[in-house]
MMTF fields as JSON, N, C-alpha, C and O atoms, coordinates in Angstrom:
{
  "mmtfVersion": "1.0.0",
  "mmtfProducer": "UNKNOWN",
  "numBonds": 235,
  "numAtoms": 236,
  "numGroups": 59,
  "numChains": 1,
  "numModels": 1,
  "chainsPerModel": [1],
  "groupsPerChain": [59],
  "chainIdList": ["A"],
  "bondAtomList": [4, 2, 8, 6, 12, 10, 16, 14, 20, 18, 24, 22, 28, 26, 32, 30, 36, 34, 40, 38, 44, 42, 48, 46, 52, 50, 56, 54, 60, 58, 64, 62, 68, 66, 72, 70, 76, 74, 80, 78, 84, 82, 88, 86, 92, 90, 96, 94, 100, 98, 104, 102, 108, 106, 112, 110, 116, 114, 120, 118, 124, 122, 128, 126, 132, 130, 136, 134, 140, 138, 144, 142, 148, 146, 152, 150, 156, 154, 160, 158, 164, 162, 168, 166, 172, 170, 176, 174, 180, 178, 184, 182, 188, 186, 192, 190, 196, 194, 200, 198, 204, 202, 208, 206, 212, 210, 216, 214, 220, 218, 224, 222, 228, 226, 232, 230],
  "bondOrderList": [1, 1, 1, 1, 1, 1, 1, 1, 1, 1, 1, 1, 1, 1, 1, 1, 1, 1, 1, 1, 1, 1, 1, 1, 1, 1, 1, 1, 1, 1, 1, 1, 1, 1, 1, 1, 1, 1, 1, 1, 1, 1, 1, 1, 1, 1, 1, 1, 1, 1, 1, 1, 1, 1, 1, 1, 1, 1],
  "groupList": [{"groupName": "UNK", "atomNameList": ["N", "CA", "C", "O"], "elementList": ["N", "C", "C", "O"], "formalChargeList": [0, 0, 0, 0], "bondAtomList": [1, 0, 2, 1, 3, 2], "bondOrderList": [1, 1, 2], "singleLetterCode": "X", "chemCompType": "L-PEPTIDE LINKING"}],
  "groupTypeList": [0, 0, 0, 0, 0, 0, 0, 0, 0, 0, 0, 0, 0, 0, 0, 0, 0, 0, 0, 0, 0, 0, 0, 0, 0, 0, 0, 0, 0, 0, 0, 0, 0, 0, 0, 0, 0, 0, 0, 0, 0, 0, 0, 0, 0, 0, 0, 0, 0, 0, 0, 0, 0, 0, 0, 0, 0, 0, 0],
  "groupIdList": [1, 2, 3, 4, 5, 6, 7, 8, 9, 10, 11, 12, 13, 14, 15, 16, 17, 18, 19, 20, 21, 22, 23, 24, 25, 26, 27, 28, 29, 30, 31, 32, 33, 34, 35, 36, 37, 38, 39, 40, 41, 42, 43, 44, 45, 46, 47, 48, 49, 50, 51, 52, 53, 54, 55, 56, 57, 58, 59],
  "secStructList": [7, 4, 4, 4, 1, 2, 2, 2, 2, 2, 2, 2, 2, 2, 6, 7, 7, 7, 7, 7, 6, 6, 2, 2, 2, 2, 2, 2, 2, 2, 2, 2, 2, 2, 2, 2, 2, 2, 2, 2, 2, 2, 2, 2, 2, 2, 2, 2, 2, 2, 2, 2, 2, 2, 2, 6, 6, 7, 7],
  "xCoordList": [-20.055, -21.209, -20.587, -20.989, -19.469, -19.153, -19.908, -19.792, -20.72, -21.467, -22.96, -23.904, -23.011, -24.209, -24.024, -24.927, -22.655, -22.778, -22.766, -22.836, -22.681, -23.122, -21.721, -21.746, -20.472, -19.275, -19.232, -18.919, -19.589, -19.412, -20.673, -20.626, -21.687, -22.416, -21.969, -22.141, -21.32, -20.631, -19.494, -19.537, -18.73, -17.701, -18.31, -17.864, -19.565, -19.859, -20.684, -20.788, -21.278, -21.841, -20.856, -21.033, -19.633, -18.409, -18.079, -17.909, -18.007, -17.831, -18.834, -18.587, -19.868, -21.074, -20.191, -19.346, -20.698, -19.976, -21.339, -22.021, -21.583, -22.934, -23.002, -21.968, -24.143, -23.956, -23.383, -22.824, -23.26, -22.871, -24.057, -25.16, -23.861, -25.324, -25.793, -26.811, -25.039, -25.397, -25.999, -26.924, -25.25, -26.068, -27.186, -27.825, -27.413, -29.163, -29.974, -31.169, -29.35, -30.449, -30.831, -31.985, -30.057, -30.271, -31.267, -32.175, -31.063, -31.846, -33.594, -34.668, -33.123, -34.659, -35.303, -36.233, -34.858, -35.698, -35.848, -36.542, -35.168, -35.722, -36.917, -37.9, -37.027, -37.903, -39.446, -40.614, -39.121, -40.087, -40.781, -42.001, -39.806, -40.604, -41.153, -42.051, -40.589, -41.529, -42.911, -43.909, -42.848, -44.372, -44.905, -46.114, -44.555, -45.376, -45.753, -46.913, -45.208, -45.306, -46.572, -47.581, -46.601, -47.336, -48.656, -49.76, -48.371, -49.779, -50.512, -51.737, -49.932, -50.738, -51.065, -52.115, -50.208, -50.785, -52.057, -53.031, -52.132, -53.287, -54.468, -55.597, -54.185, -55.238, -55.923, -57.069, -55.121, -55.745, -56.438, -57.482, -56.1, -56.403, -57.717, -58.627, -57.995, -59.074, -60.115, -61.26, -59.815, -60.767, -61.192, -62.373, -60.318, -60.476, -61.763, -62.614, -61.292, -62.163, -63.376, -64.4, -63.486, -64.934, -65.712, -66.874, -65.211, -65.964, -66.366, -67.571, -65.486, -65.767, -67.03, -67.918, -67.128, -68.152, -69.28, -70.218, -69.267, -70.244, -70.953, -72.181, -70.196, -70.435, -71.467, -72.448, -71.109, -71.55, -72.714, -73.458, -72.815, -73.965, -73.842, -74.808, -72.738, -72.145, -72.365, -72.786, -72.037, -71.437, -72.306, -72.213],
  "yCoordList": [19.837, 20.239, 21.467, 22.628, 20.824, 21.564, 21.898, 22.928, 20.959, 20.745, 21.313, 20.998, 22.062, 22.695, 24.33, 25.142, 24.427, 26.009, 25.91, 24.799, 26.991, 26.925, 26.504, 25.821, 26.948, 26.405, 24.802, 24.127, 24.249, 22.783, 22.269, 21.055, 22.853, 22.29, 22.02, 21.08, 23.267, 23.344, 22.058, 21.203, 21.941, 20.894, 19.352, 18.529, 19.255, 18.099, 17.838, 16.651, 18.722, 18.69, 18.255, 17.36, 19.052, 18.545, 17.117, 16.382, 16.798, 15.121, 14.249, 13.053, 14.745, 13.657, 13.169, 13.788, 11.918, 11.661, 11.156, 10.194, 12.237, 12.511, 11.41, 10.947, 10.982, 10.048, 10.243, 11.339, 9.784, 10.412, 10.478, 10.076, 10.968, 11.282, 9.839, 9.776, 8.873, 7.422, 6.638, 5.838, 7.005, 6.174, 6.688, 6.04, 8.067, 8.855, 8.387, 8.093, 8.354, 7.74, 6.435, 6.139, 5.491, 4.164, 4.099, 3.267, 4.981, 4.904, 5.417, 5.08, 6.529, 6.924, 5.88, 5.314, 5.514, 4.699, 3.281, 2.423, 3.025, 1.951, 2.418, 1.686, 3.541, 3.92, 4.344, 4.16, 4.762, 4.914, 3.494, 3.331, 2.456, 1.302, 0.469, -0.348, 0.69, 0.152, 0.65, -0.044, 2.35, 2.718, 2.535, 2.737, 2.188, 1.725, 0.461, 0.3, -0.576, -1.978, -1.879, -2.491, -1.22, -1.22, -0.603, -1.101, 0.676, 0.967, 0.289, 0.341, -0.424, -1.406, -2.624, -3.228, -3.044, -4.329, -3.872, -4.624, -2.752, -2.26, -1.688, -1.59, -1.341, -1.258, -2.587, -2.789, -3.493, -4.713, -5.344, -5.897, -5.418, -5.952, -5.473, -6.287, -4.018, -3.65, -3.908, -4.079, -3.97, -4.324, -5.644, -5.839, -6.888, -7.951, -8.519, -9.407, -7.322, -7.6, -7.04, -7.667, -5.925, -5.168, -6.145, -6.39, -6.707, -8.035, -8.839, -8.911, -9.512, -10.626, -10.137, -10.96, -8.87, -8.281, -8.501, -9.084, -7.763, -7.701, -9.042, -9.114, -10.072, -11.489, -12.002, -12.697, -11.57, -12.032, -11.324, -11.567, -10.312, -9.332, -8.586, -8.282, -8.318, -7.606, -6.045, -5.266, -5.747, -4.214, -4.001, -2.951],
  "zCoordList": [99.522, 98.884, 97.863, 97.792, 97.094, 95.833, 94.736, 94.071, 94.557, 93.46, 93.645, 92.921, 94.561, 95.351, 94.384, 94.188, 93.94, 93.435, 92.045, 91.519, 91.343, 89.934, 89.223, 88.199, 89.819, 89.402, 89.452, 88.472, 90.741, 90.799, 89.98, 89.779, 89.508, 88.525, 86.999, 86.224, 86.917, 85.326, 85.472, 84.587, 86.302, 86.559, 86.206, 85.406, 87.15, 86.987, 85.719, 85.411, 84.944, 83.583, 82.623, 81.796, 82.806, 81.77, 81.804, 80.831, 83.123, 83.396, 82.685, 82.532, 82.276, 81.652, 80.274, 79.628, 80.115, 78.746, 78.158, 78.513, 76.983, 76.263, 75.283, 74.8, 74.975, 73.992, 72.563, 72.607, 71.46, 70.296, 69.343, 69.713, 68.141, 67.422, 66.673, 65.982, 66.877, 66.128, 67.219, 67.08, 68.578, 69.36, 70.118, 70.947, 69.738, 70.209, 68.854, 68.904, 67.87, 66.649, 66.929, 66.618, 67.499, 67.752, 69.003, 69.029, 69.998, 71.291, 71.002, 71.502, 69.783, 69.497, 68.917, 69.492, 67.685, 67.073, 67.756, 67.21, 69.005, 70.02, 70.514, 70.405, 71.058, 72.084, 70.934, 71.277, 69.958, 68.871, 68.696, 68.715, 68.519, 68.184, 69.165, 68.959, 70.262, 71.54, 71.637, 71.834, 71.427, 71.749, 70.522, 70.63, 69.143, 68.126, 68.294, 67.917, 68.738, 69.343, 70.333, 69.98, 71.441, 72.392, 72.041, 72.262, 71.401, 70.573, 69.819, 69.924, 68.975, 68.094, 68.997, 68.779, 70.035, 70.741, 71.597, 71.559, 72.338, 73.035, 72.196, 72.677, 71.008, 69.784, 69.708, 70.11, 69.153, 68.813, 69.875, 69.529, 71.23, 72.738, 72.858, 73.015, 72.796, 73.082, 72.125, 72.545, 70.613, 69.733, 69.842, 69.555, 70.292, 70.437, 71.823, 71.792, 73.145, 74.253, 73.765, 74.035, 73.06, 72.78, 71.893, 72.219, 70.845, 70.152, 71.214, 71.458, 71.95, 72.947, 73.856, 74.078, 74.366, 75.199, 74.643, 75.187, 72.801, 72.193, 71.949, 71.994, 71.697, 71.542, 72.618, 72.356, 73.83, 75.334, 75.699, 76.649, 74.753, 75.14, 76.37, 77.071, 76.602, 77.849, 77.609, 78.464, 76.404, 76.116, 74.765, 74.129]
}
């Protein structure tokens, strides 16, 4: 349980291979791209479903 101490935690944090700036930019762009894609997808899905329900006079 060496990692349970503050010194152990510091040692473990030093072992972490942190992403480079370019990698982080790529990961961030990917996440933002997926968020925008799914936001637009769900927005259009909601519009289409609401139009169908209006045509069926359910809503």
